[in-house]
N, C-alpha and C positions, 0 to 999 in steps of 0.2 A: 503494499500500500504507499502510495507517494504522502509525504508528510507536507502540510501546507507550510507556506513560509509566513503566511499570515491568518491568524483567527480571531476572529471579533464577537463576542457574545454578549447580546442583552446590552448595548451600549447607550447610553441616554446622556443628553448633557442638557442641563438647565441654568440659566443665567436669571439673577434676581432673588427673590423670594416673596412668597405670599401673595398680594394683588398685583407684582409686578413681576412675578415669574414667568419667564418665557421658556418653553421647551424647543430647543433648537432640533437637537436629534433625539427622536423617541426609539429605544428598543432597535437598535441595528445587531443584525448578526450575518457574518460572511465567513467564508473560508477562500484564501487565494492559493493556488498552486503555483508551484514553479513553471515560469513559461506562460502563465494566464494574465490575459490583458483583461483590466476590468475599467468599464465608465461608469462615472457618477454623473448623472445628468439630473435636472428637476429645475423649476423656476426659480426666480431671484427670492433669496428668503428662506428657501427650502431647507437650507443645514447645510448642503455642499461643502463649503469651506470650513464651517465648523467639524465636519464629520472628518475631512482630509487632513486638519489641524490634530485631531485627536490620533488618527492613523499615523501620523509623522512624529509623534509624541512631543507636539509643541504646546498640546491643550490636553489636561486630563477629562476623563469623563465624570459627570456625577457618579454614575453607577455603571457597571458592566466592566468586562475585561478585554484586552486588547494585548495579543502576544504574538511576537515577532521572532521565529527560531523558538528559542528555550526562553528568550526574554518576556517577561510580563512587564508592558510598560505603565500598567497603572499601580503596579507594586515596586516598581525600580526607585531608587533615590533618585531625585531631581540631579544629583553630581554625575549619574551613570548616564543620564539620556541623551547629553550630546555624543557620546562615543556610540550608542547603538544608532544614531540618526547618521552619523558617519559613515559607518560599517553597513548599514542596511535600507536607508532611505536616501532617495534623491528627489530634489525640490524644483520645482519650476515657480517661482514666486510670479505674483499679478504684476510687480513692479521692479521685477529684475533680481535686486539686491547685488548687483555686479560693484566692484569697487573700482571708483572712477579713475585712480591715480594708475590702475593696473591695464596692460594690454588684453585683448582678447585670448591670446595665449596664457599669461600669466593668471588671469582670470581662472581658467579652466586647472592650469596645473596646479593652483594652489589647493584645492581638494585631494589632489594626490600626495601633495606634500604634508596635509593635515592627516593623510592616511598612512603616513610612514615613509613613503619614497624619497629619495634624494632628490633634490632640485632637478636634477639632470633627467633622472626618469620621469620625473613627472611631467617635464617639460615636452620630451619627447612622445609620451603618451596623450597628454593633451594636444600636441601637433597631428599626431594620428587621427583622433578623435575629430578634431575641425577638419581634416582635410576628407575624411568620410562624409561630413556633412556639407562638402562643398564650399569651406570658408577659409582656404588655403590662401587666397589672395588678402584675406582681413585679419591675419595673426597678429600684425603688430598694431591694430586699431584701438582706440581708447574705446570705451563703451559709448561715449557721447557721438562717436562717427559710425556706430552701427543702427541699421534699421531696425525697427520694432520686431520684425519677424526673425530677424538673424540674432538679437539679444533674446529670446526666448527660447531659441535652440540651444545657443551657448550656454544659458544660466542653468539649462536641465542636466547638463554634462558631469558625469563621475566616472571616476577609473575604474 
């Protein structure tokens, strides 16, 4: 039997309390297997971003459990979450979160360096990934010189 890479059980997220309480996500359960692609769709305000923030370990659920491999995100100490995010989760933020002083290449390579690669290894891996995306001609560009579509693709890269 193939083990899921992520298992989500009865996850709910509430904001506020009493009369101001809003339930942004209610009782979501899912299993994600290796190689599986999952799309989360819904109208504005339906809780998509809240759910993704919880799945990425950026926000804790009010109830339920989120497990990535052997790590239960809902039980991990806050100090351990950055390491889990670094090793197991890739983000594409709506506002990109690129470092404006770094080139396209260096923004992508930074993730590899944070993951223990040498600077040289990380830059070679980043260059390969960017070339695969058709961005070889933009390696040295700063984020302000990239168009929106290219910034989205670059921001989501991980080694």
